[in-house]
N, CA and C atoms as a LAMMPS dump frame, in Angstrom:
ITEM: TIMESTEP
0
ITEM: NUMBER OF ATOMS
504
ITEM: BOX BOUNDS ff ff ff
-5.0000000000000000e+02 5.0000000000000000e+02
-5.0000000000000000e+02 5.0000000000000000e+02
-5.0000000000000000e+02 5.0000000000000000e+02
ITEM: ATOMS id mol type element x y z
1 1 1 N 0.932 -1.123 -0.159
2 1 2 C 0.098 0.239 0.336
3 1 3 C 0.885 1.677 -0.42
4 2 1 N 0.462 1.999 -0.773
5 2 2 C 1.728 3.103 -0.699
6 2 3 C 1.578 3.917 0.6
7 3 1 N 2.308 5.243 0.595
8 3 2 C 2.095 5.917 1.915
9 3 3 C 2.67 7.427 1.589
10 4 1 N 2.7 7.446 3.059
11 4 2 C 2.49 9.182 2.176
12 4 3 C 3.766 10.048 1.09
13 5 1 N 4.39 9.03 2.102
14 5 2 C 5.932 9.352 0.817
15 5 3 C 6.1 9.002 -0.296
16 6 1 N 4.827 7.812 -1.045
17 6 2 C 5.428 7.831 -2.015
18 6 3 C 4.407 8.94 -3.166
19 7 1 N 3.616 8.698 -1.803
20 7 2 C 2.254 10.264 -3.085
21 7 3 C 3.209 11.686 -3.019
22 8 1 N 4.393 11.754 -2.205
23 8 2 C 4.958 13.338 -2.279
24 8 3 C 5.645 13.337 -2.959
25 9 1 N 5.965 12.108 -3.604
26 9 2 C 7.11 12.373 -4.828
27 9 3 C 6.294 12.398 -6.032
28 10 1 N 5.144 10.905 -6.13
29 10 2 C 4.871 11.781 -7.329
30 10 3 C 3.873 12.951 -7.713
31 11 1 N 3.334 13.321 -6.256
32 11 2 C 2.929 14.319 -6.141
33 11 3 C 3.507 15.582 -6.539
34 12 1 N 5.81 15.656 -7.093
35 12 2 C 6.264 16.19 -6.876
36 12 3 C 6.97 16.081 -8.695
37 13 1 N 6.506 14.797 -9.469
38 13 2 C 6.899 14.336 -10.465
39 13 3 C 5.605 15.305 -10.896
40 14 1 N 4.707 15.965 -10.962
41 14 2 C 3.318 15.641 -11.61
42 14 3 C 3.279 17.427 -11.543
43 15 1 N 4.3 18.271 -9.697
44 15 2 C 3.468 19.85 -10.007
45 15 3 C 4.988 20.003 -11.234
46 16 1 N 5.751 18.944 -11.312
47 16 2 C 7.654 19.668 -12.372
48 16 3 C 7.784 18.864 -13.82
49 17 1 N 5.672 18.808 -14.222
50 17 2 C 5.231 17.913 -15.432
51 17 3 C 5.922 16.951 -15.625
52 18 1 N 6.457 16.357 -14.777
53 18 2 C 6.805 14.953 -15.691
54 18 3 C 6.012 14.079 -16.693
55 19 1 N 5.585 13.63 -17.396
56 19 2 C 4.439 13.388 -18.067
57 19 3 C 4.547 11.986 -18.73
58 20 1 N 5.345 11.458 -18.29
59 20 2 C 6.156 9.904 -18.973
60 20 3 C 7.031 9.219 -18.246
61 21 1 N 7.214 8.578 -17.108
62 21 2 C 7.938 7.365 -16.609
63 21 3 C 7.527 6.286 -17.101
64 22 1 N 9.413 5.559 -16.579
65 22 2 C 8.533 4.468 -17.055
66 22 3 C 9.435 3.68 -15.481
67 23 1 N 9.266 2.548 -15.476
68 23 2 C 10.065 1.575 -14.925
69 23 3 C 10.016 0.444 -14.277
70 24 1 N 11.375 -0.044 -14.236
71 24 2 C 11.968 -1.241 -13.378
72 24 3 C 11.676 -1.654 -12.086
73 25 1 N 10.285 -3.52 -11.91
74 25 2 C 10.314 -3.251 -10.291
75 25 3 C 10.653 -2.837 -9.626
76 26 1 N 9.948 -2.526 -8.198
77 26 2 C 11.276 -2.552 -7.287
78 26 3 C 10.403 -2.547 -6.489
79 27 1 N 10.502 -3.517 -5.497
80 27 2 C 9.6 -4.31 -3.792
81 27 3 C 9.655 -1.722 -3.601
82 28 1 N 11.126 -1.459 -2.923
83 28 2 C 11.03 -0.92 -2.638
84 28 3 C 9.996 0.464 -3.329
85 29 1 N 9.711 0.775 -4.047
86 29 2 C 9.246 1.391 -5.065
87 29 3 C 8.003 0.802 -5.836
88 30 1 N 7.667 0.039 -5.092
89 30 2 C 6.354 -0.421 -5.748
90 30 3 C 5.013 0.216 -5.288
91 31 1 N 4.732 1.176 -4.358
92 31 2 C 3.82 2.107 -3.677
93 31 3 C 4.154 3.54 -5.078
94 32 1 N 5.532 3.426 -5.41
95 32 2 C 5.768 4.846 -6.084
96 32 3 C 4.703 4.306 -7.432
97 33 1 N 5.638 3.213 -7.922
98 33 2 C 4.802 3.174 -9.292
99 33 3 C 3.776 2.526 -8.5
100 34 1 N 2.511 2.223 -8.288
101 34 2 C 1.817 1.914 -8.079
102 34 3 C 0.905 3.505 -8.337
103 35 1 N 1.58 4.422 -6.972
104 35 2 C 0.464 5.614 -7.65
105 35 3 C 0.623 6.401 -9.267
106 36 1 N 1.702 5.985 -9.411
107 36 2 C 2.263 6.341 -11.143
108 36 3 C 1.068 6.369 -11.861
109 37 1 N 1.069 4.72 -11.735
110 37 2 C -0.411 4.084 -13.053
111 37 3 C -1.221 4.742 -12.637
112 38 1 N -2.059 5.039 -11.793
113 38 2 C -2.493 4.709 -11.216
114 38 3 C -2.998 6.635 -11.028
115 39 1 N -2.156 7.312 -12.101
116 39 2 C -1.826 8.659 -11.948
117 39 3 C -2.956 9.3 -13.35
118 40 1 N -4.032 9.909 -13.931
119 40 2 C -3.586 9.798 -15.203
120 40 3 C -2.895 11.42 -16.093
121 41 1 N -2.253 12.204 -14.849
122 41 2 C -0.911 12.799 -15.255
123 41 3 C -0.371 11.764 -16.268
124 42 1 N 0.119 11.469 -15.837
125 42 2 C 1.608 10.649 -16.757
126 42 3 C 1.343 9.268 -17.279
127 43 1 N 1.911 9.27 -17.811
128 43 2 C 2.077 8.11 -18.922
129 43 3 C 2.408 7.444 -18.762
130 44 1 N 2.228 6.398 -18.029
131 44 2 C 3.336 4.867 -17.537
132 44 3 C 3.79 3.423 -18.859
133 45 1 N 4.127 3.363 -18.332
134 45 2 C 5.407 2.233 -19.777
135 45 3 C 5.953 1.683 -19.075
136 46 1 N 6.144 0.547 -17.785
137 46 2 C 7.391 -0.549 -17.327
138 46 3 C 7.95 -0.262 -18.344
139 47 1 N 9.349 -1.325 -18.682
140 47 2 C 10.501 -1.187 -18.932
141 47 3 C 11.069 -2.85 -18.783
142 48 1 N 11.262 -3.529 -19.935
143 48 2 C 12.206 -4.113 -19.186
144 48 3 C 13.825 -4.407 -18.935
145 49 1 N 14.009 -3.809 -19.412
146 49 2 C 15.684 -3.349 -18.372
147 49 3 C 15.622 -1.662 -19.189
148 50 1 N 16.235 -1.533 -17.741
149 50 2 C 17.183 0.059 -17.713
150 50 3 C 17.253 0.78 -19.396
151 51 1 N 17.704 -0.209 -19.478
152 51 2 C 18.917 0.576 -20.955
153 51 3 C 17.683 1.178 -21.892
154 52 1 N 16.941 0.082 -21.706
155 52 2 C 15.689 0.321 -22.941
156 52 3 C 14.661 1.506 -22.433
157 53 1 N 15.146 1.106 -21.249
158 53 2 C 13.447 2.524 -20.522
159 53 3 C 14.972 3.804 -20.507
160 54 1 N 15.88 4.199 -21.36
161 54 2 C 16.557 5.012 -21.307
162 54 3 C 15.964 5.535 -22.804
163 55 1 N 16.098 4.546 -23.431
164 55 2 C 15.979 4.906 -25.035
165 55 3 C 13.882 5.774 -24.638
166 56 1 N 13.283 4.954 -24.554
167 56 2 C 11.437 5.864 -24.121
168 56 3 C 11.827 6.982 -23.158
169 57 1 N 11.988 6.779 -22.854
170 57 2 C 12.882 7.795 -22.051
171 57 3 C 12.428 9.21 -22.616
172 58 1 N 14.171 8.861 -23.569
173 58 2 C 14.928 10.25 -24.941
174 58 3 C 13.514 9.633 -26.169
175 59 1 N 12.622 9.192 -26.016
176 59 2 C 11.804 9.074 -26.844
177 59 3 C 10.901 10.146 -26.372
178 60 1 N 10.346 9.583 -25.077
179 60 2 C 8.959 10.572 -24.983
180 60 3 C 9.442 12.062 -24.551
181 61 1 N 11.053 12.436 -23.843
182 61 2 C 12.106 14.076 -24.703
183 61 3 C 11.389 14.337 -25.43
184 62 1 N 11.848 13.353 -26.666
185 62 2 C 12.296 14.412 -27.907
186 62 3 C 10.802 14.687 -28.765
187 63 1 N 10.187 14.039 -28.514
188 63 2 C 8.016 14.259 -28.653
189 63 3 C 7.349 15.323 -27.667
190 64 1 N 8.459 15.899 -26.742
191 64 2 C 7.605 17.413 -26.386
192 64 3 C 7.467 16.662 -24.891
193 65 1 N 8.049 15.371 -24.446
194 65 2 C 6.692 15.454 -23.079
195 65 3 C 8.523 15.206 -21.347
196 66 1 N 8.754 15.983 -20.893
197 66 2 C 9.282 15.296 -19.951
198 66 3 C 9.307 13.921 -18.546
199 67 1 N 10.021 13.749 -18.726
200 67 2 C 9.513 12.388 -18.769
201 67 3 C 11.126 11.889 -17.111
202 68 1 N 11.132 10.291 -17.317
203 68 2 C 11.444 10.519 -15.435
204 68 3 C 11.7 9.215 -15.725
205 69 1 N 12.764 7.757 -14.799
206 69 2 C 12.678 6.558 -14.922
207 69 3 C 13.046 6.23 -13.862
208 70 1 N 11.45 5.258 -12.8
209 70 2 C 12.487 4.479 -11.996
210 70 3 C 13.024 3.185 -11.808
211 71 1 N 14.292 2.68 -11.493
212 71 2 C 14.777 1.809 -11.355
213 71 3 C 15.673 1.672 -10.457
214 72 1 N 16.272 -0.112 -10.162
215 72 2 C 16.732 0.155 -8.81
216 72 3 C 17.709 0.704 -9.109
217 73 1 N 19.405 0.51 -8.581
218 73 2 C 20.682 1.109 -8.578
219 73 3 C 21.481 -0.219 -9.663
220 74 1 N 20.86 -1.421 -9.164
221 74 2 C 21.858 -2.715 -8.784
222 74 3 C 21.717 -3.011 -11.239
223 75 1 N 20.732 -2.159 -11.56
224 75 2 C 21.47 -2.346 -12.938
225 75 3 C 21.805 -1.031 -13.715
226 76 1 N 22.545 -0.115 -12.131
227 76 2 C 22.626 0.815 -13.26
228 76 3 C 24.257 0.778 -14.591
229 77 1 N 24.582 -0.592 -13.672
230 77 2 C 25.742 -0.746 -14.644
231 77 3 C 24.859 -1.195 -16.479
232 78 1 N 24.197 -2.14 -16.47
233 78 2 C 23.292 -1.799 -17.949
234 78 3 C 22.919 -1.001 -18.779
235 79 1 N 22.921 0.208 -17.653
236 79 2 C 22.339 1.383 -17.899
237 79 3 C 23.856 2.614 -18.605
238 80 1 N 24.556 2.277 -18.162
239 80 2 C 25.566 3.417 -18.572
240 80 3 C 26.189 2.917 -20.422
241 81 1 N 25.669 2.533 -20.641
242 81 2 C 25.819 3.247 -22.382
243 81 3 C 24.745 4.263 -22.775
244 82 1 N 23.793 3.134 -22.424
245 82 2 C 21.991 4.898 -23.004
246 82 3 C 22.974 5.828 -21.683
247 83 1 N 22.957 5.462 -20.391
248 83 2 C 23.302 6.891 -20.404
249 83 3 C 24.25 8.66 -20.187
250 84 1 N 25.348 7.491 -21.644
251 84 2 C 26.248 8.488 -21.629
252 84 3 C 26.502 8.924 -23.602
253 85 1 N 26.005 8.139 -24.085
254 85 2 C 25.374 7.583 -25.575
255 85 3 C 24.172 8.349 -25.718
256 86 1 N 23.499 8.143 -25.332
257 86 2 C 22.311 8.226 -25.075
258 86 3 C 21.748 9.611 -24.039
259 87 1 N 21.873 9.861 -23.318
260 87 2 C 21.234 11.573 -23.147
261 87 3 C 21.975 12.118 -22.828
262 88 1 N 23.114 11.362 -21.695
263 88 2 C 23.847 12.774 -21.709
264 88 3 C 23.951 13.142 -23.796
265 89 1 N 24.193 12.426 -23.818
266 89 2 C 25.218 13.006 -25.273
267 89 3 C 24.182 14.388 -26.288
268 90 1 N 23.394 13.719 -26.616
269 90 2 C 21.374 14.248 -26.664
270 90 3 C 21.118 15.527 -25.992
271 91 1 N 21.946 15.943 -24.304
272 91 2 C 21.114 16.382 -23.195
273 91 3 C 19.932 16.622 -23.403
274 92 1 N 19.471 15.231 -21.953
275 92 2 C 18.05 14.919 -22.362
276 92 3 C 18.276 15.312 -20.487
277 93 1 N 17.538 16.052 -20.229
278 93 2 C 17.304 15.608 -18.658
279 93 3 C 16.439 14.267 -18.711
280 94 1 N 16.964 13.584 -17.241
281 94 2 C 16.746 12.95 -17.337
282 94 3 C 16.799 12.258 -15.541
283 95 1 N 14.988 12.277 -14.624
284 95 2 C 15.363 12.155 -13.106
285 95 3 C 15.096 11.018 -12.96
286 96 1 N 16.074 10.502 -12.461
287 96 2 C 15.876 8.737 -12.092
288 96 3 C 15.608 8.951 -10.74
289 97 1 N 14.594 8.241 -10.304
290 97 2 C 14.567 7.362 -9.077
291 97 3 C 14.691 6.519 -9.015
292 98 1 N 15.648 6.199 -7.64
293 98 2 C 17.293 4.738 -7.928
294 98 3 C 16.929 4.192 -7.017
295 99 1 N 15.778 2.472 -5.948
296 99 2 C 16.729 2.616 -5.216
297 99 3 C 17.975 1.983 -4.701
298 100 1 N 18.227 2.252 -3.487
299 100 2 C 19.858 2.194 -4.348
300 100 3 C 20.084 0.682 -2.948
301 101 1 N 20.066 -0.163 -3.38
302 101 2 C 20.165 -1.485 -2.115
303 101 3 C 21.586 -1.936 -1.679
304 102 1 N 21.958 -2.281 -1.094
305 102 2 C 22.543 -3.311 0.041
306 102 3 C 23.183 -1.656 0.431
307 103 1 N 22.847 -0.233 0.876
308 103 2 C 23.171 0.111 2.015
309 103 3 C 22.452 -0.484 3.411
310 104 1 N 23.588 0.255 4.761
311 104 2 C 23.36 0.444 5.621
312 104 3 C 21.954 0.096 5.788
313 105 1 N 21.402 -1.332 6.689
314 105 2 C 19.704 -1.349 6.837
315 105 3 C 19.012 -3.069 5.267
316 106 1 N 19.589 -2.789 4.661
317 106 2 C 19.992 -3.875 3.086
318 106 3 C 20.002 -5.93 4.129
319 107 1 N 18.105 -6.465 3.464
320 107 2 C 18.245 -7.197 3.871
321 107 3 C 18.723 -8.444 2.89
322 108 1 N 19.882 -8.16 1.292
323 108 2 C 20.301 -9.16 0.529
324 108 3 C 20.98 -8.652 0.149
325 109 1 N 22.243 -9.654 0.754
326 109 2 C 22.874 -9.118 1.326
327 109 3 C 23.611 -9.558 -0.216
328 110 1 N 23.619 -9.664 -1.664
329 110 2 C 23.798 -9.738 -2.958
330 110 3 C 23.63 -7.905 -4.084
331 111 1 N 23.32 -7.695 -2.922
332 111 2 C 22.795 -6.001 -3.138
333 111 3 C 24.551 -5.216 -3.117
334 112 1 N 24.772 -5.733 -1.873
335 112 2 C 25.764 -4.622 -1.622
336 112 3 C 26.89 -4.777 -2.434
337 113 1 N 27.13 -5.022 -3.093
338 113 2 C 28.34 -4.798 -3.745
339 113 3 C 27.958 -3.551 -4.997
340 114 1 N 27.221 -4.174 -4.767
341 114 2 C 25.955 -2.449 -6.873
342 114 3 C 26.65 -1.324 -6.06
343 115 1 N 25.7 -1.09 -4.237
344 115 2 C 25.639 -0.065 -3.91
345 115 3 C 27.516 0.375 -3.736
346 116 1 N 28.442 -0.479 -3.857
347 116 2 C 29.967 -0.133 -3.127
348 116 3 C 30.162 1.041 -4.312
349 117 1 N 29.822 0.769 -5.423
350 117 2 C 30.697 0.862 -7.268
351 117 3 C 29.587 2.391 -7.318
352 118 1 N 27.752 2.4 -7.104
353 118 2 C 26.856 3.074 -7.208
354 118 3 C 27.232 4.875 -7.458
355 119 1 N 28.298 4.537 -6.089
356 119 2 C 28.113 6.619 -6.37
357 119 3 C 29.274 7.202 -6.921
358 120 1 N 29.932 6.018 -7.314
359 120 2 C 31.702 6.495 -7.899
360 120 3 C 31.552 6.098 -9.241
361 121 1 N 30.294 5.213 -9.845
362 121 2 C 30.319 5.008 -10.932
363 121 3 C 28.862 6.753 -11.572
364 122 1 N 27.912 7.345 -10.772
365 122 2 C 28.26 8.342 -10.99
366 122 3 C 28.525 9.289 -10.894
367 123 1 N 29.528 9.525 -10.193
368 123 2 C 30.33 11.267 -10.55
369 123 3 C 31.467 10.785 -11.936
370 124 1 N 31.497 9.555 -12.007
371 124 2 C 32.426 8.734 -12.78
372 124 3 C 31.925 9.201 -14.193
373 125 1 N 30.603 9.242 -14.676
374 125 2 C 29.571 10.366 -15.623
375 125 3 C 29.604 11.507 -15.209
376 126 1 N 29.701 11.913 -14.126
377 126 2 C 29.144 13.779 -13.967
378 126 3 C 28.224 13.824 -14.297
379 127 1 N 27.043 12.532 -13.28
380 127 2 C 25.996 12.985 -13.334
381 127 3 C 25.499 12.979 -11.85
382 128 1 N 24.978 14.108 -11.574
383 128 2 C 24.785 14.605 -9.918
384 128 3 C 23.316 13.698 -9.295
385 129 1 N 23.675 13.147 -7.815
386 129 2 C 23.451 12.415 -7.148
387 129 3 C 22.978 12.999 -5.995
388 130 1 N 21.941 12.424 -5.58
389 130 2 C 21.492 13.008 -4.179
390 130 3 C 21.218 12.221 -3.711
391 131 1 N 21.097 11.653 -2.475
392 131 2 C 21.227 10.78 -0.917
393 131 3 C 19.988 10.623 -0.804
394 132 1 N 18.396 10.019 -0.389
395 132 2 C 18.369 10.047 -0.008
396 132 3 C 18.42 9.327 1.767
397 133 1 N 18.236 9.652 2.587
398 133 2 C 18.088 8.911 3.551
399 133 3 C 17.192 9.091 4.864
400 134 1 N 16.504 10.091 4.514
401 134 2 C 14.975 10.583 5.332
402 134 3 C 13.875 10.642 4.534
403 135 1 N 12.443 10.295 4.988
404 135 2 C 11.482 10.884 4.1
405 135 3 C 11.353 12.362 3.743
406 136 1 N 11.834 12.85 4.695
407 136 2 C 12.135 14.513 5.259
408 136 3 C 12.852 14.999 3.822
409 137 1 N 13.939 14.09 3.295
410 137 2 C 13.934 14.99 2.056
411 137 3 C 13.065 14.755 0.728
412 138 1 N 12.6 14.624 0.823
413 138 2 C 11.447 13.971 -0.316
414 138 3 C 10.434 15.656 -0.789
415 139 1 N 10.916 16.697 0.965
416 139 2 C 11.204 18.397 0.037
417 139 3 C 11.729 19.313 -0.669
418 140 1 N 12.825 18.63 -1.326
419 140 2 C 13.695 19.105 -1.863
420 140 3 C 13.657 18.512 -2.584
421 141 1 N 12.663 17.831 -3.801
422 141 2 C 12.888 16.87 -4.347
423 141 3 C 12.084 18.108 -6.252
424 142 1 N 11.508 19.032 -5.407
425 142 2 C 10.461 19.765 -6.21
426 142 3 C 12.338 20.199 -7.133
427 143 1 N 13.424 21.206 -6.473
428 143 2 C 14.555 21.603 -6.993
429 143 3 C 15.044 21.404 -7.937
430 144 1 N 14.886 19.562 -7.256
431 144 2 C 16.161 18.293 -7.125
432 144 3 C 15.551 18.705 -8.643
433 145 1 N 14.661 18.182 -9.687
434 145 2 C 14.157 17.661 -10.983
435 145 3 C 13.061 19.944 -11.821
436 146 1 N 13.252 20.592 -11.397
437 146 2 C 14.018 21.613 -12.017
438 146 3 C 15.277 22.018 -12.564
439 147 1 N 16.276 21.382 -11.41
440 147 2 C 17.462 21.539 -12.31
441 147 3 C 18.133 20.692 -13.39
442 148 1 N 17.673 19.741 -12.897
443 148 2 C 17.305 18.859 -14.111
444 148 3 C 17.292 19.363 -16.202
445 149 1 N 15.45 19.358 -15.487
446 149 2 C 14.987 20.446 -16.612
447 149 3 C 15.922 21.389 -16.782
448 150 1 N 16.012 22.06 -16.074
449 150 2 C 17.891 23.5 -16.032
450 150 3 C 18.794 23.759 -16.538
451 151 1 N 19.552 21.647 -16.437
452 151 2 C 20.591 22.397 -17.226
453 151 3 C 20.636 21.591 -18.501
454 152 1 N 19.746 20.586 -18.651
455 152 2 C 19.187 19.547 -19.428
456 152 3 C 20.4 18.018 -19.572
457 153 1 N 19.983 17.868 -18.072
458 153 2 C 21.171 17.247 -17.92
459 153 3 C 20.42 15.662 -16.513
460 154 1 N 21.022 14.452 -17.287
461 154 2 C 20.26 13.204 -15.488
462 154 3 C 20.817 13.448 -14.447
463 155 1 N 20.109 12.975 -13.599
464 155 2 C 19.617 13.283 -12.76
465 155 3 C 19.547 12.011 -11.746
466 156 1 N 20.531 11.651 -10.83
467 156 2 C 19.85 10.442 -9.384
468 156 3 C 19.594 10.866 -8.356
469 157 1 N 18.379 9.763 -7.844
470 157 2 C 17.965 10.149 -6.536
471 157 3 C 18.19 9.308 -6.086
472 158 1 N 18.308 8.851 -4.903
473 158 2 C 18.907 7.093 -4.562
474 158 3 C 17.927 7.746 -3.564
475 159 1 N 17.491 6.644 -2.45
476 159 2 C 16.9 6.7 -1.94
477 159 3 C 16.846 4.906 -1.146
478 160 1 N 17.124 5.065 0.401
479 160 2 C 17.783 3.622 0.346
480 160 3 C 16.896 3.064 1.526
481 161 1 N 17.618 1.868 1.988
482 161 2 C 16.408 1.512 3.082
483 161 3 C 15.922 2.589 4.279
484 162 1 N 17.104 2.692 5.147
485 162 2 C 17.178 4.347 6.145
486 162 3 C 15.459 5.387 5.277
487 163 1 N 15.969 4.85 4.14
488 163 2 C 14.352 5.565 3.911
489 163 3 C 13.647 5.205 4.015
490 164 1 N 12.828 3.629 3.064
491 164 2 C 11.992 3.686 2.512
492 164 3 C 11.822 3.459 4.16
493 165 1 N 12.289 3.028 5.421
494 165 2 C 12.248 2.735 6.172
495 165 3 C 11.202 3.583 7.806
496 166 1 N 11.643 4.837 7.331
497 166 2 C 11.201 6.287 7.815
498 166 3 C 9.789 6.606 6.994
499 167 1 N 9.436 6.168 5.846
500 167 2 C 8.397 6.677 5.237
501 167 3 C 6.96 6.258 5.573
502 168 1 N 6.221 7.204 5.716
503 168 2 C 4.928 6.768 6.762
504 168 3 C 3.831 7.449 5.066
C-alpha cells in the first residue's frame, strides 16, 4: 500500500510536469510505481530493462514530454551506455528515481556489491546524485527535478533502506 512519502514523490513529479515515466519492478519503489500507474497526468510504461527505459524516456522527451525513470541501482551498469551515448550526448534531462539497494539496512547480501560502485559510477559519469536517507528529504525533490530540466542533464535520486523505513 502506498505511503504519504510515495504520494509526495508522485505529487512532485506531477507538479514538475513529468508526463512520461518508465519503471522496472522494485519492491522498495512499488508504492511509487502503483501511484504513477494510477495517475492520469502520467503516461506509465513498464520496461524490461533499464537501458530500454532510457530509450523510451529519450523518445518521450524528444516528442515534447518530460520523462523520468524508476529503477534499482543494481542495474546502473546495464544502463551506462544508454546514459552516455543517448541521454548525456543529446542533453536530455532525465530524473532517475533509484532504489539504492545494498546500503545499511539491506536484507539481501548480493545487493551490497553494486552499492559499493553506485556513487563512484555516477561521479565518473558526471551525473549529480542526491542520497535520500530520510523521508523528510522529499521536500527537496522539486528543486532537483527543476535543476535537471534547466541544465538538460540526468540526475539520480538515491533512496536507501533507511529512507523507506522512515517513510510514512
